[in-house]
N, C-alpha and C positions, 0 to 999 in steps of 0.2 A: 504493500500500500504506500510505502514511503516514496516510491518513484512516480506516483500519480500526481499530475499538476493540478493545482486548485483552480476551480472555475466557479462562476456564479450561475446557478441554474434558475432560469426565469420561465414560468409557464404563462400561457396566454400572451405570448410575445409577438403576435402578428398584428396587433392593432391597439389604439388608445393608450391607456396607462402602461400596458405591457411594453409597447414600443418605447415610450418615454423613459421607462425604468431601464431598459436595455441601453439606451443612449447615455443615460446618467451614469450607470455603472461603468460602461466603456470609457466615458470621459474621465473617470477617476482611476483608470488603469486596470480594471478587472477584466480577465479573460471570461468569456461568456459561453453558456450553452442555452440555446433558445428552443422552447417547446411550444408547439401549437399544431392545429390540424392542417393549416394552409402552408404547405411547403414553399409555394411560390413567394408568398409574402415574407416568410422567414429568410429565404435566400436573398431577396432584395435588401432586407435589413442587414443581413450578414455582410453583403457586398458593400453597403454604405459604411458600415463600421470598419471593415477592412481598408476601405479607401481613405479613411481618416488616419491610417497608420497603425491602428490597433490590430491585434491578432484577429483573424477571421473567426467568428463564433462557430461553435459546433451547432449544427442544425439538426433538430430531432422532430420530424413530422409525426405526431402521435395524437390519437383520439384518447384523451385521458380517461374517458368513461369506460373504456374497454378493460376487461379483466386482465391483470398482469401488466398494465401499462407502466406502473412505477418500477417493477422489476426489470422490464425491458429498457427503460431509461437508464437504470443503473448499469446494465450490461453494455449498453451503447457507450456510455461515458467511460467505462473501464476499457473497452476496446479502443477508444480514442486516447487512452492514456491519461484520463482525467477523473477527478472526483469533486463533489461540491465543497466549496468553502462557505458559500452563501446559497441559501435556497429562498427564492422569491415566489410565493404562491399568489399569482395574480389571476389565474384562470377562474372564470365564473360567469353566471348570467342571472338575469331577473325576469320576472313576468308580471305584467300589470293585469289586475282583474280579481274578481271575487274567487276565493279558493275553490268553492264548490262548483263554479262554472268553468274554470280553466281545465285544460287537459291534464288528467291525473298523472299519466306517464311522464309528461314533460315536467311536471312539478317534482316528481320523484327523481328525475334525471338532474334537476337543479340541486336537490338535496345531495345527490351522489357526488356531483362535481364541486359544489360550494363547500361541502362539509367532509364527506368521506375521503375524497381524493386529497383535499387539503390536509386532513389529519394524517393520511398515509405518507404524504411527502414530507410533512413536518417531522415525522419520526423515522423515516427511512434512512437518513444519512447523518444521524446524530454523531456517529463515530468520526466521520470525516470533518464535520463542522467543529468538533472538539479538537481534532489534530491540527487544523489550520486556524484555530482561534477565530472562527468565522461567526456566522449568525443566520437567523431566520427572519424574513419579512413576510408577514401575511397581510394581504390586502382585504380589509373589511369594508366598512361603510358607516357613515353617520346613522344609517338605518339600524345598525346594531344597538343603538341606544334607545330605540323607540319600539312601541307596538305598531304593527303595520297593517291594519285593515285595508284591503284593496291591493296589497302586495304581501299577504300574510306569510307565505312560505319564504319569500326572499328575505324579508326583514328578520324572520326567525333564523335563517341560515347565517345572517351576518351577526346576530346576537351570539350565536355559537362561536363564530370566528373570534369575536371580541373576547368572550369569556375564556375560550380555550387558549388563545395566544397570551393573554395576560397571565394565566396560570403557568404556561411554559416559561414565561419570562422569569418567574421565581424558581421553577424546577431546574432550568438549564443554567442558572447563574453560577452554581458551584462548579460547573464544567467549563466555565469561561466562554459560553456561547451567548452572543447577543440575541435578543428576541424583541421584535417590535410588531405591533399591529397598526397598520396605516388605515385611517378611517376618513376618506374623502367625502365631501358633500357632492353636489352635482358637478359633473365633468362632461363637457360636450364630446362624446365619443360614440362608437357604434353600439354601446350598451343600450342606449335609449331605443334605437330602432329594434334591436333584438328583443327588448322587453315589451315592445308594443306601445311605446310612449310617442305621442305626437305633440309638437309644440315644445315650449320651454320646460325644463326639468324643475326649476325653482327660481325664486327671485335672483336677478343678476348679481346682487351683492354677495350671494353665497357661492356663485359659480367660480370654479378654479380651472385653469388649464391643466391638461395632462402633464405638461412639463413642470409646472409649479408643484403639482402633487408628487411627482417622481422625485424632485429635488428635496422636498420636505421629508419624504419617506427615507431617502438615502441618508440625509443628515441625521434623522432621528435614529436610524439603525446604527450608524457609526457611533452615536452617543449612547447607545443601548437604552434609548428612551422607550418605556413600556408601550405608550399609546401616542400616536401622532394624528392630530386633526388639523389638516392644512387650512389656513385662512382664519383671520381674526373673527370674522362674522360667524363662521362655523363653530369655532371654539366657544364663543359666547352662547350659541344655541345649545351646545352640549351641556354647558353649565346650567342654563335655564331648565333644561330637561330634568335635571336632578331634583329641582325643587317644585316643578309643576305636578299637580295631582295626576295620577295615572289615567283616571277617567277623562280628564280634560285633554290629555295628549291623545287618547283614543279618538275623541271627538274631532280634534284638529286634523289628525291624519286621515280619518275616515271622510271628513268633509272635503279635504283636498283631493283625495283619490276619487271621490264621487264626482266632483267637478271635472276631473280629468277624463273619467269614463264618459260623461255627457259630451265633452268636447270631442272625444273620439267618434261618437255617433254622428256629430254634426257634419 
């Protein structure tokens, strides 16, 4: 194992925050391994990073929802002479709609990707993270702080990511492994289209670019900050959430999602 070179493994690296995270880590001198289903996009990003003078990232085209995907990633890395120093769990998706009305199989697939796969990757490479004094960055969401009628399953998966990652922050500390959960607010990426959202995600003052989110996540991980919420407005919202009555939060979220559903029909 000592002869394996350290890399940063980033899932969901074909679009949005994943692409921005890849560029951010590369800019700071990290060798990368990029994972997503769309090989063409990964190769374009790998070429871009290589053209900047950095080592060309390892490209792993993989459907992470398939059985054995994490094992296969580990084997491909070993065959390439590499092992993770940092793991960035960015892959995931959301769905807008009332849980009882949305496709059940698709919601279960969301749980599988957002929670099970993230958990497996968070634990699969602990040995190499420890050897290289590296870390784990899990991409959650401000949704993890809230109940989410209208996106019930998605909000619940992000609550899991928040709770799980904060616990790992404590458990991995004696091993010298940094652990951070990145909880962005609205970011204009392909996520909204995949979730079925039309129009704006939220008030403009809460919106952050993917690049700003990636920079905040990277800086927070290097500081071993437990939780990172990019943007002052978003941080103030998360503070307010802690003192608002839960029933009031439910009404606020439910009202917003109801208006969004009506707008979708228009």
